[in-house]
C-alpha positions, 0 to 999 in steps of 0.5 A: 403512672396511670396509662390512660392519662392524657399529659397537656403542655402549652408551648409558645409558638417559638417552643413548638418550633423548637420542639418541631426541630426535636422531633425531626433530629429524635425521629431522624437519630432513632431511625437513621441506621434502620434497615430493611424491616426493622421497626421505626421508632417514635413515629406516633409521637412524631406524628402527633406533634407534626399533626398538632403543628399543621393544625396551629398554623405551622403550614411553612413546615410542616405539611400533609400528605394524602396519599401517605396519610401522614405529615413531613417537614417541608423541604426547607426545614429538612435542608435546615436540619440536614445542615445540622445533622452534617456538621454533627456527623463532621464533629463526631468523626474528628473526635472518633478518629482523634480518639483512634489516634490517641489510643495508638500513641497511648499503646506506644508509651506503654504504663502510665500514671492513672494521672500522667494516662488523662494528662496524655489523654486530653493532651493527645486528644486535643492535638488531634482535634485540633489538626483534623479541625484545622487541616481536615483529613487530608492531614491525614496519611497511611503508610501501609509498609510494616 
């Protein structure tokens, strides 16, 4: 691909609103765990999307910070996105926790045929995710008596 070529897209306001959400979530995902001097990812394209939004009148979502010389989402938009991120994190946590319990239980069962392994994995995963979504992590107890 020729890197000197510019690509032009046209969006309806609703589509651009969705693009702003994708840009926010993508940039957040790429940089959420960055520490110290780790280089930030996607910031240039993120700023291009925000700048165009500001220019096109999305001032109810995007603000320009003169001091930092950059565009940013306003607090209401960030709160909305934080809710989505929190929901995502909760589901990931429960599914990862369920996977750990499934593996523990499978290890206790010993050798299984591939079909039995698949069936048992699905059965246990459904059991644990249902339990954790239904009762929360409060349903987990830790037994240190080994």
